[in-house]
C-alpha positions as CSV (number, residue, x, y, z in Angstrom):
1,M,127.5,0.1,87.0
2,N,125.0,-0.2,84.1
3,D,122.8,-3.3,84.4
4,K,121.0,-2.5,81.2
5,P,121.2,-5.3,78.6
6,V,123.3,-4.5,75.5
7,Q,121.0,-4.0,72.6
8,Q,122.2,-5.1,69.2
9,P,121.6,-2.8,66.2
10,P,118.5,-3.9,64.2
11,E,120.6,-5.1,61.2
12,M,122.4,-7.5,63.5
13,V,119.2,-8.8,64.9
14,I,117.9,-9.4,61.4
15,A,121.1,-11.0,60.2
16,A,121.0,-13.5,63.1
17,L,117.6,-14.7,61.9
18,F,119.2,-15.8,58.7
19,A,122.2,-17.5,60.2
20,G,122.5,-21.2,59.5
21,K,119.5,-21.3,57.2
22,S,119.5,-22.7,53.6
23,S,119.0,-20.4,50.7
24,D,115.3,-21.5,50.4
25,E,114.7,-20.9,54.1
26,Q,116.3,-17.5,53.8
27,K,114.0,-16.6,50.8
28,A,111.0,-17.8,52.7
29,L,112.0,-15.8,55.8
30,L,112.7,-12.7,53.8
31,A,109.3,-13.0,52.0
32,I,107.7,-13.0,55.5
33,L,109.7,-9.9,56.5
34,E,108.8,-8.2,53.2
35,R,105.1,-8.8,53.9
36,S,105.6,-7.5,57.5
37,G,107.2,-4.4,56.0
38,A,104.2,-3.9,53.7
39,A,101.9,-4.1,56.7
40,L,103.9,-1.4,58.5
41,Y,103.8,0.9,55.5
42,R,100.0,0.5,55.4
43,V,99.7,1.4,59.1
44,L,101.8,4.5,58.5
45,A,99.6,5.3,55.4
46,A,96.4,4.9,57.5
47,N,97.7,7.5,59.9
48,E,99.0,9.9,57.3
49,T,97.0,13.1,56.6
50,D,99.0,14.3,53.6
51,A,97.5,12.7,50.5
52,A,100.8,12.5,48.5
53,S,102.6,11.0,51.5
54,K,99.8,8.5,52.0
55,E,100.0,7.4,48.4
56,A,103.8,7.1,48.5
57,L,103.5,4.8,51.6
58,L,100.9,2.7,49.9
59,Q,103.1,2.4,46.8
60,A,106.0,1.4,49.1
61,A,103.7,-1.3,50.6
62,E,103.0,-2.7,47.2
63,R,106.7,-2.9,46.3
64,E,107.3,-4.9,49.5
65,E,104.5,-7.2,48.4
66,E,106.1,-7.5,45.0
67,N,109.4,-8.4,46.7
68,A,107.7,-11.1,48.7
69,R,106.0,-12.6,45.6
70,T,109.4,-12.6,43.8
71,L,111.0,-14.5,46.6
72,E,108.1,-16.9,46.9
73,G,108.3,-17.7,43.2
74,M,111.9,-18.8,43.7
75,A,111.3,-21.2,46.6
């Protein structure tokens, strides 16, 4: 018998965070998650030795920040 807890796929975990929230609450939450994504891209970039890959990751971080600003401008 396997006593290991069943782990939900990440997209299900994220979807559960949004359940029951108003549109404004969902936008605010998504903005927070976008900024968290940006931070993760920056961590990856900091550890990247290839200059082109590092730059691509930093650009991805900026896009995440832009997404957050868009959502914050709607709330």
